[in-house]
C-alpha positions as CSV (number, residue, x, y, z in Angstrom):
1,M,26.7,5.6,22.6
2,L,24.6,7.2,19.9
3,T,23.4,10.8,20.7
4,L,20.2,11.7,18.9
5,P,19.1,15.2,18.0
6,A,16.6,16.8,20.3
7,E,14.0,17.0,17.6
8,W,14.2,13.2,17.0
9,C,13.9,12.1,20.6
10,P,10.0,12.5,20.9
11,L,9.5,10.5,17.7
12,M,12.0,7.7,18.6
13,V,10.5,7.2,22.0
14,E,7.2,6.2,20.4
15,F,8.8,3.1,18.9
16,A,10.8,2.1,22.0
17,P,8.2,-0.3,23.4
18,L,8.5,-2.5,20.3
19,F,12.0,-3.5,21.0
20,S,13.9,-5.0,24.0
21,K,16.5,-2.9,25.8
22,P,19.6,-4.6,24.3
23,V,18.2,-4.3,20.7
24,W,16.9,-0.7,21.0
25,Q,20.3,0.8,20.1
26,H,20.4,-0.8,16.7
27,P,17.1,0.6,15.3
28,Q,18.2,4.0,16.4
29,L,21.5,3.6,14.5
30,L,19.7,2.3,11.4
31,L,17.2,5.1,11.3
32,V,19.8,7.9,11.6
33,G,22.0,6.1,9.0
34,A,19.1,5.7,6.6
35,S,18.3,9.4,6.9
36,L,21.9,10.5,6.2
37,A,22.9,7.9,3.6
38,P,22.9,9.1,-0.1
39,G,21.6,6.8,-2.8
40,K,20.3,3.4,-1.7
41,R,19.2,3.3,1.9
42,T,20.4,-0.2,2.8
43,V,21.7,-1.4,6.1
44,T,25.3,-1.4,4.8
45,A,25.0,2.2,3.5
46,G,23.5,3.4,6.8
47,L,26.3,1.8,8.8
48,R,29.0,3.2,6.4
49,V,27.7,6.7,6.8
50,M,27.7,6.3,10.6
51,A,31.4,5.3,10.5
52,W,30.6,1.7,11.4
53,S,32.1,0.1,8.3
54,Q,35.1,-1.3,10.3
55,E,33.0,-2.6,13.2
56,K,33.3,-6.3,13.8
57,R,29.7,-6.9,15.0
58,V,27.7,-5.2,12.3
59,V,25.8,-8.4,11.8
60,N,23.7,-7.5,14.9
61,S,22.3,-4.5,13.0
62,H,21.3,-6.8,10.1
63,R,19.6,-9.2,12.5
64,V,17.2,-6.5,13.5
65,L,15.5,-6.9,10.1
66,N,16.2,-10.5,9.0
67,R,15.4,-12.0,12.5
68,A,12.8,-9.6,13.6
69,R,11.1,-10.3,16.9
70,W,9.1,-7.1,16.8
71,S,5.8,-6.4,15.1
72,P,6.0,-4.4,11.9
73,L,2.2,-3.8,12.0
74,A,2.5,-2.2,15.4
75,A,5.3,0.0,14.0
76,S,3.0,1.0,11.0
77,S,0.2,1.9,13.4
78,I,2.5,4.1,15.4
79,W,4.0,5.8,12.3
80,L,0.5,6.4,10.9
81,R,-0.6,8.1,14.2
82,L,2.5,10.3,14.1
83,L,1.8,11.3,10.5
84,L,-1.8,12.2,11.2
85,M,-0.8,14.3,14.2
86,G,1.8,16.2,12.3
87,F,0.1,16.7,8.9
88,A,-3.7,16.0,9.2
89,P,-4.9,16.5,12.7
90,E,-8.5,17.2,11.5
91,G,-10.7,16.8,8.5
92,E,-11.0,13.9,6.1
93,W,-8.2,11.5,5.6
94,V,-7.2,10.5,2.1
95,F,-5.0,7.4,1.5
96,G,-3.5,6.2,-1.8
97,L,-3.2,2.6,-3.0
98,D,-0.2,1.9,-5.1
99,D,1.6,-1.2,-6.4
100,P,5.1,-0.1,-7.4
101,I,7.7,-2.6,-8.7
102,E,11.3,-2.8,-7.5
103,P,13.9,-4.1,-10.0
104,R,16.1,-6.5,-8.1
105,R,18.7,-9.1,-9.1
106,G,19.7,-12.2,-7.2
107,E,19.3,-16.0,-7.2
108,H,17.6,-16.0,-3.7
109,L,14.9,-13.5,-4.7
110,T,12.3,-16.2,-5.5
111,A,9.3,-13.9,-5.2
112,K,10.2,-12.0,-8.3
113,G,7.8,-11.9,-11.3
114,I,7.5,-10.4,-14.8
115,Y,5.5,-7.1,-14.6
116,R,4.8,-4.2,-16.9
117,H,7.2,-1.4,-16.4
118,P,5.1,1.7,-15.5
119,L,7.7,4.3,-16.5
120,R,9.1,2.9,-19.7
121,S,5.9,1.5,-21.2
122,S,3.4,3.4,-23.2
123,H,0.2,2.7,-25.2
124,R,2.2,1.7,-28.3
125,H,5.3,0.1,-26.6
126,L,5.1,-2.5,-23.8
127,L,8.2,-3.1,-21.7
128,K,8.3,-5.8,-19.0
129,A,10.8,-6.1,-16.1
130,S,11.7,-8.9,-13.7
131,S,11.2,-7.3,-10.3
132,L,9.4,-7.4,-7.0
133,R,5.9,-6.0,-6.6
134,W,4.9,-4.2,-3.5
135,L,1.5,-3.0,-2.2
136,G,1.8,0.4,-0.5
137,L,-0.6,2.5,1.6
138,R,0.2,6.2,1.6
139,M,-1.3,9.1,3.3
140,L,-2.0,12.0,0.8
141,T,-1.6,15.3,2.4
142,Q,-0.8,18.9,1.4
143,V,2.6,19.9,2.6
144,S,2.6,23.6,3.2
145,W,6.3,24.3,2.9
146,A,6.6,22.1,-0.3
147,G,3.6,23.6,-2.1
148,S,2.3,20.2,-3.3
149,T,0.6,17.0,-2.2
150,W,2.9,14.3,-0.9
151,G,2.2,10.6,-0.5
152,L,3.7,9.6,2.8
153,P,4.0,5.7,3.0
154,F,3.2,4.0,6.3
155,L,2.4,0.4,5.3
156,S,4.0,-1.8,2.6
157,V,3.6,-5.5,1.9
158,L,5.3,-7.8,-0.6
159,C,3.0,-9.3,-3.3
160,P,4.8,-12.3,-4.7
161,S,4.3,-13.7,-8.2
162,Q,1.9,-16.6,-8.9
163,R,4.8,-19.0,-9.3
164,Y,6.1,-18.3,-5.7
165,P,3.2,-19.8,-3.7
166,S,2.6,-22.6,-6.2
167,K,6.1,-24.0,-5.4
168,R,5.3,-24.0,-1.7
169,R,1.8,-25.5,-2.2
170,R,0.0,-22.3,-1.1
171,R,-2.9,-20.4,-2.5
172,H,-2.0,-17.4,-4.6
173,Q,-3.4,-14.1,-3.3
174,K,-4.2,-11.5,-5.9
175,L,-3.3,-7.9,-5.5
176,T,-6.9,-7.0,-4.7
177,E,-7.1,-9.6,-2.0
178,R,-4.0,-8.3,-0.3
179,A,-5.4,-4.8,-0.6
180,R,-8.7,-5.9,1.0
181,Q,-6.7,-7.4,3.9
182,R,-4.7,-4.2,4.5
183,L,-7.8,-2.0,4.2
184,R,-9.4,-3.9,7.0
185,L,-6.5,-2.8,9.3
186,L,-7.4,0.9,8.8
187,T,-10.8,0.6,10.3
188,P,-9.7,-0.5,13.8
189,W,-6.8,1.9,13.7
190,L,-9.0,4.9,12.7
191,P,-12.5,4.1,13.9
192,H,-14.0,7.6,14.2
193,R,-13.0,9.3,10.9
194,Q,-14.0,9.2,7.3
195,L,-11.5,7.2,5.2
196,I,-11.1,8.1,1.5
197,L,-9.1,5.6,-0.6
198,V,-7.7,6.5,-4.0
199,G,-6.3,3.8,-6.4
200,D,-5.7,3.2,-10.1
201,G,-7.5,0.9,-12.5
202,G,-5.8,-2.2,-11.0
203,F,-8.0,-1.9,-7.9
204,S,-11.3,-1.6,-9.8
205,A,-12.4,-5.1,-8.8
206,L,-16.0,-5.8,-7.8
207,E,-15.0,-7.9,-4.7
208,L,-12.8,-5.1,-3.4
209,L,-15.4,-2.4,-4.1
210,H,-18.1,-4.5,-2.4
211,D,-15.9,-5.1,0.7
212,V,-15.2,-1.4,1.0
213,S,-18.9,-0.5,0.6
214,Q,-19.6,-2.8,3.6
215,T,-16.9,-1.1,5.7
216,P,-18.3,1.8,7.7
217,H,-16.7,5.3,7.1
218,A,-14.7,4.0,4.1
219,H,-14.9,5.1,0.4
220,L,-12.8,3.9,-2.5
221,I,-12.2,6.0,-5.7
222,T,-10.8,4.2,-8.6
223,R,-10.6,4.3,-12.4
224,L,-13.0,2.1,-14.3
225,R,-12.4,1.0,-18.0
226,L,-14.9,2.3,-20.5
227,D,-15.5,-1.3,-21.8
228,A,-16.0,-2.8,-18.3
229,E,-18.7,-5.3,-18.0
230,W,-21.5,-4.5,-15.6
231,W,-24.0,-7.2,-14.4
232,T,-27.0,-7.2,-12.2
233,P,-26.9,-9.3,-9.0
234,A,-27.7,-13.0,-9.4
235,P,-31.5,-13.7,-9.0
236,E,-32.7,-15.5,-5.9
237,R,-32.3,-19.2,-6.1
238,K,-35.5,-21.2,-6.3
239,P,-35.9,-24.3,-4.0
240,H,-34.6,-27.6,-5.4
241,P,-33.0,-26.4,-8.6
242,H,-30.7,-28.3,-10.9
243,G,-27.1,-27.3,-11.5
244,R,-24.9,-24.8,-9.7
245,P,-26.2,-21.4,-8.6
246,R,-25.8,-18.4,-10.8
247,L,-23.0,-15.9,-10.1
248,K,-24.5,-12.9,-11.9
249,G,-27.7,-11.7,-13.5
250,A,-28.5,-9.8,-16.7
251,R,-25.9,-7.7,-18.5
252,R,-26.0,-4.0,-18.1
253,P,-24.7,-1.3,-20.5
254,S,-21.0,-0.6,-20.2
255,P,-19.8,2.9,-19.3
256,K,-19.1,3.8,-23.0
257,P,-22.7,3.4,-24.1
258,R,-23.9,5.3,-21.1
259,L,-21.6,8.2,-22.0
260,D,-22.9,8.3,-25.6
261,D,-26.6,8.0,-24.6
262,P,-28.3,11.4,-24.8
263,H,-30.8,10.4,-22.2
264,T,-28.2,9.9,-19.5
265,L,-28.7,12.2,-16.5
266,W,-25.6,14.1,-15.3
267,R,-24.9,15.7,-12.0
268,T,-22.2,18.3,-11.3
269,L,-19.8,17.6,-8.4
270,E,-16.9,19.5,-7.0
271,V,-13.9,17.4,-6.5
272,D,-11.4,18.2,-3.7
273,P,-8.0,19.0,-5.4
274,L,-6.3,16.9,-2.6
275,L,-7.6,13.8,-4.3
276,W,-6.0,14.6,-7.7
277,P,-2.6,16.2,-7.0
């Protein structure tokens, strides 16, 4: 029987209601093994570091993940609550939106796509990689003993390529659509606090920004291109018109002309250094 450290017991007990009694011993083993395993934190590496490499029924540990009967969303909610209690019990909560890619190989990984490599690419050189793309939500908090701001992940979802749902006759969901779905989970989880979301230029979509603006106590900070097109809302549709309704109104100046305009009014704001680590 696995004996957990005394410091781990209060944390592990929070996740116990998600699993049945016979299955509960396997998640404990995987968690301890993933914490101790060097390199890749796979199920096999976790079992090997726990001296279970010669066990005959190691397939039961794999079935915890590939035949999950428990709710990952419920586990994410519990993990987020524990992170907030330990690192940010009060004040504003800042969350980061990120879409990292994971280079993987294998014939059965049909959700892979061709994406721009964020580390090896530059403005002059573009390098693409065949990998999996994830959408992650992270809590940005100042870790006192580390002296820096850390992004602690609590919710991740796979974003397949456009080819993956087309073969299954399903509608492709863009990255911003999946981000909007995940952001709607934070409001019922955290109903009484201000939520500040920080993302890169990939999340600067009007649909996502409008949805966040309609969500109470939520704000999204993202980077907008200087040549972005700004449009006024579509005018009110007159009765009995011909043709389809307009989707947008008149064109507005882009951010670049506004910056160069000497008549533009500026206002000085103080930015919290937690938002820009």
